[in-house]
Every structure is written in C-alpha cells, then in structure tokens.
C-alpha positions in Angstrom: 40.2 7.1 9.9 43.1 9.5 10.6 42.3 13.1 10.4 44.3 14.0 7.3 45.7 10.9 5.6 44.8 7.3 4.8 46.9 4.7 2.9 48.7 7.5 1.0 45.5 9.6 0.4 45.3 13.1 1.9 42.0 14.5 3.0 41.2 17.5 0.6 39.4 20.8 1.2 39.5 23.5 3.7 40.3 23.0 7.4 37.5 23.8 9.8 37.5 25.9 12.9 35.8 23.3 15.2 35.5 24.5 18.7 31.9 23.2 19.2 31.6 20.7 22.0 29.8 17.3 21.9 26.9 17.0 24.2 25.3 13.9 25.8 24.1 11.2 23.3 25.8 13.0 20.3 28.5 11.9 17.9 30.7 14.0 15.6 31.4 12.2 12.2 33.1 13.0 9.0 30.8 14.1 6.2 33.1 15.1 3.3 36.6 16.4 3.3 37.3 17.9 6.7 33.6 18.8 7.2 32.0 16.9 10.2 28.4 16.6 11.3 26.8 16.3 14.7 24.3 13.5 15.1 22.4 11.7 17.8 24.0 8.3 18.4 20.5 6.7 18.4 18.5 9.2 16.4 18.4 10.1 12.7 21.8 9.7 11.2 22.8 10.8 7.7 22.9 8.1 5.1 24.7 7.3 1.8 21.4 8.5 0.2 22.1 12.1 1.4 25.8 12.4 0.6 25.3 10.9 -2.9 22.5 13.3 -3.5 24.8 16.2 -2.8 27.3 14.7 -5.3 24.7 14.0 -8.0 22.9 17.4 -7.7 26.1 19.4 -7.9 27.3 17.3 -10.8 24.3 18.1 -13.0 23.5 21.7 -12.0 25.5 23.9 -14.4 26.0 26.8 -11.9 25.3 27.0 -8.2 25.4 30.5 -6.7 22.3 29.9 -4.5 21.0 26.5 -3.3 18.2 25.3 -1.1 17.6 22.0 0.6 14.0 20.9 1.6 13.4 18.8 4.7 17.0 19.2 5.5 17.2 17.2 8.7 20.6 17.5 10.4 22.0 19.3 7.3 23.9 16.6 5.6 22.8 17.3 2.0 23.2 21.1 2.5 26.7 20.8 3.8 27.7 18.4 1.1 26.5 20.9 -1.5 28.4 23.7 0.4 31.6 21.6 0.4 31.2 20.8 -3.4 30.4 24.5 -4.2 32.6 26.7 -2.1 31.1 29.9 -3.3 27.5 29.0 -3.0 25.0 30.4 -0.5 22.7 27.6 0.9 19.3 27.9 2.6 17.6 25.0 4.3 14.1 24.3 5.8 13.5 21.7 8.5 10.5 21.2 10.7 12.0 19.3 13.7 13.6 21.7 16.2 16.0 19.0 17.5 17.4 18.5 14.0 17.6 22.2 13.4 19.7 22.5 16.6 22.1 19.8 15.5 22.4 21.4 12.0 23.3 24.8 13.5 26.0 23.2 15.6 27.5 21.6 12.5 27.4 24.9 10.6 29.3 26.6 13.5 31.8 23.7 13.7 32.6 23.9 10.0 32.7 27.7 9.9 29.8 28.0 7.5 27.7 30.6 9.2 28.2 33.2 6.5 26.8 31.1 3.7 24.7 28.2 5.1 21.4 29.3 6.7 19.2 26.9 8.6 15.5 27.8 8.8 12.9 26.1 10.9 9.6 25.5 9.2 7.5 23.2 6.9 8.5 23.0 3.3 4.9 22.8 2.3 4.2 26.3 3.7 6.5 28.1 1.4 9.1 28.7 4.1 11.9 29.6 1.7 9.7 31.5 -0.9 11.0 34.9 0.1 14.6 33.8 -0.1 14.5 32.4 -3.6 14.9 31.9 -6.4 17.6 29.2 -6.4 19.8 27.6 -9.0 19.7 24.3 -7.2 17.1 22.7 -5.0 17.7 19.4 -3.3 15.5 17.1 -1.3 15.9 13.7 0.3 12.2 12.9 1.1 10.9 10.1 3.2 10.3 7.0 1.3 7.3 5.3 2.8 3.6 6.2 3.6 2.7 6.2 7.3 1.7 2.7 8.4 3.5 0.9 5.5 6.7 0.3 7.4 7.8 -0.1 11.1 8.5 3.3 12.7 12.0 4.1 13.7 12.9 3.7 17.3 13.9 7.3 17.9 11.2 10.0 17.3 13.6 12.2 15.4 14.1 9.5 12.7 10.4 8.8 12.0 9.8 11.8 9.6 13.0 10.9 7.8 11.6 7.4 7.1 7.8 7.9 6.9 5.7 10.5 5.1 4.7 12.4 8.2 5.1 15.9 6.7 4.5 15.4 3.0 5.5 13.1 0.1 7.9 13.3 -2.8 5.1 15.1 -4.6 5.1 17.9 -2.0 8.9 18.2 -2.4 8.6 18.5 -6.2 5.9 21.2 -6.0 7.9 23.2 -3.4 11.0 22.9 -5.6 9.2 24.1 -8.7 8.2 27.3 -6.9 11.7 28.0 -5.7 13.7 27.4 -8.9 15.4 30.1 -10.9 14.9 29.9 -14.7 16.9 26.8 -15.8 17.5 25.8 -12.2 17.7 22.1 -11.2 15.7 20.1 -8.7 17.5 16.9 -7.6 16.2 14.2 -5.3 16.7 10.6 -4.3 14.1 7.8 -4.1 14.1 4.0 -3.9 14.6 2.3 -7.2 11.5 0.2 -6.8 9.4 3.3 -6.4 10.9 5.2 -9.3 7.5 5.7 -10.9 6.3 7.7 -7.9 9.3 10.1 -8.3 8.7 10.4 -12.1 5.0 11.2 -11.5 6.0 13.8 -8.9 8.3 15.6 -11.3 5.7 15.5 -14.1 2.8 16.7 -11.9 4.9 19.6 -10.7 5.6 20.7 -14.2 9.2 19.5 -14.2 11.1 17.8 -17.0 13.5 15.0 -16.0 16.9 15.5 -17.5 19.2 13.0 -15.7 19.0 9.9 -13.6 21.5 7.8 -11.8 21.0 4.3 -10.3 23.1 3.2 -7.3 23.1 -0.3 -5.8 24.3 -1.0 -2.3 25.9 -4.4 -3.0 26.4 -6.7 -6.0 23.6 -9.3 -6.1 21.2 -7.2 -3.9 18.0 -5.9 -5.6 17.5 -2.9 -3.4 18.9 0.3 -4.7 18.4 4.0 -5.2 17.7 6.3 -8.1 18.7 9.9 -8.2 16.7 12.4 -10.3 17.5 15.8 -11.8 15.1 18.0 -13.6 14.1 21.5 -14.4 10.8 23.4 -15.1 9.3 22.4 -18.4 8.3 26.0 -19.1 11.9 27.1 -19.1 12.7 24.6 -21.9 11.9 24.6 -25.6 9.1 22.2 -26.4 11.4 20.1 -28.5 13.5 19.4 -25.5 10.5 18.6 -23.3 9.3 16.1 -25.9 12.8 14.6 -26.6 12.6 10.8 -26.4 16.2 10.6 -25.1 15.3 12.2 -21.8 16.1 11.5 -19.1 19.7 10.5 -19.7 20.7 7.7 -17.4 24.2 7.5 -16.0 26.1 4.3 -15.9 25.0 2.3 -12.8 27.1 2.6 -9.7 27.6 -0.1 -7.0 28.9 0.6 -3.5 30.1 -2.8 -2.4 31.3 -5.9 -4.3 29.9 -9.3 -3.3 32.9 -9.8 -1.0 32.2 -6.5 0.7 35.2 -4.7 -0.9 34.6 -1.2 -2.2 33.3 -1.5 -5.8 35.4 0.1 -8.5 32.5 2.2 -9.8 32.1 4.2 -6.6 35.8 5.2 -6.4 35.4 8.4 -8.4 32.4 9.4 -6.4 34.2 8.9 -3.1 37.1 11.1 -4.3 34.6 13.8 -5.4 33.2 13.8 -1.9 36.5 14.1 -0.1 37.0 10.4 0.9 39.6 7.9 -0.2 38.7 5.9 -3.3 38.5 2.7 -1.3 40.6 0.0 0.2 42.6 -2.3 -2.0 40.4 -5.0 -3.5 42.0 -7.8 -1.4 40.9 -6.1 1.9 37.2 -6.8 2.5 35.5 -4.6 5.0 32.1 -4.8 6.7 29.3 -3.4 4.5 28.5 0.2 5.3 25.6 2.3 4.2 27.5 5.6 4.7 31.0 6.8 4.1 32.0 8.4 7.4 30.9 6.4 10.4 28.9 3.4 11.5 25.9 2.4 9.5 22.6 4.0 10.5 19.2 2.4 10.9 18.2 1.7 7.2 15.6 4.1 5.8 14.1 1.2 3.9 
C-alpha cells in the first residue's frame, strides 16, 4: 500500500518521525494511520483481534485521559488506543522481554515516548497498580488452556495463544483493580467461548455494558466477541440488574464469501486509519489483519 494514498483515499493522522532501523528477522508494518509496528517475521504478529479491540474499547469508553493495556505483547492494542485518543497517556505491562524490546522500538519510531510507557512485568503481580487508576483498561488475553491446542512455532507467540501466564479471569481481576470510577475494561475472546469471558467479568465484580460480534468471513462459524464493562459498585443497582444489558452491536463481518471486503467493516477500517475497502468487484486474498500478511492464527 502506498505511504499516503490508495485509490483516492488519503492516510489520516499525524506523520511519524521514524528513524528506527529494522534488525534481522524483523518487519515494519502499518498499524493504523501512519503508525507502524515492529514485528518478528516468524514470531508473534499483531492480529485483527488486537486492532479491533482498540477500536471497540475507544468507541465505548466515554473519556480516555489515562489508559492501560494488560499483556500488551508488541504494543499493538496500546498504540491503536494512542492513535484513536491523541491526548491519552497509555501504560502497558508485558512479561516477555523480546516483545517489550519490539514495543519500545515502535514507540520511538512513532514518536510516542512522552505518552506511551512500556513496563516489563506480570499483569497478575499488580505491575501497574502504582500507576493507576485508569479510565480505560484493555486486554487481548490468550484464548486456550495449555495443552488444548498445538503450540506456536515461535516461542514468543506461545503466551499470546495459550494461557501460560494467566487466563481471561486474571485479566478481568487485574483490570477491576486498575479502573477509575466509571472506567471501562474492554477485551476480546472467541465467540464460542463467550461464557468464559462473561464469567470472568462477573467474578471480578464487573457489569457488562456492551458487546460486539465480528465474523472473519461470511459462512464461517468462527468469530470474535468484544466485551466492555465497568465495576458494578460504581453503578446504581438498577443498572446492574437491567435486563437490557449488555447491549449488543450489530454484527460485523470482515470478508464476504467472495473474499471482497464486507460492507459492514468499512466504517471500522476508516476509524482505524485504513481505506474502507476495495471496490466490491475486486476480490482479494482473505486477511486476518489490516496492515500486512496474515499471521499464524491464534485459534
């Protein structure tokens, strides 16, 4: 994709300083707008799950001055939040030093050192407790218990796929401790495991407010559900008990059956600094991310 324009569409958002060199086995890919992200070519690579989480979370949190991202990996969710909320200060926590190194490279490349702060540590140990509270907490937890799925080929990708360092329940508990009054915890989980996510929110004392289902392709069963909730104790009891919660957004599909970009994803792509999609008579190979070749699936 050209750097600034594509079929009459112009890339939005601030230009970045760049000036950070690629090293062996790395790639540098568009994330949103002019923001780019360093990744290992054969390691953990950001997925559509991450970038859509950034969109969903910032769509439902009413005000984002301070945000946190748990298990932040290479920083894809945190930088998406930073792009969508230009005035926000963002803190992340990530346990893998190789992912922390890449995230810090991306922060320098995009000129975000003054407001995006990468911390190395375990989210279960309260690594961000002294830096809270936060208006928004995000998390893209691993989806599968250890032993239930084949491990990823690259060791960096294993904790992004399997529950090596905690489950979605650990993410929800950590988020509940970090939220400011009325703050939002947003996460993503496979649609066929939605009950696990709902239980994690409930057990952490969080009330689910909004959900959003996203399918990868027409006719395919596998999809994602995005969740947003706040601490129950910060809400009136009548709200916690309201039968209309959570409110479900209209389902979104990424690809049509012929592999063309689905109409329902167009507004989301624009909101993330990408063109709305090719014309409907121009099928393209199915992608699981917006900016560069598809990664190894997390599922």
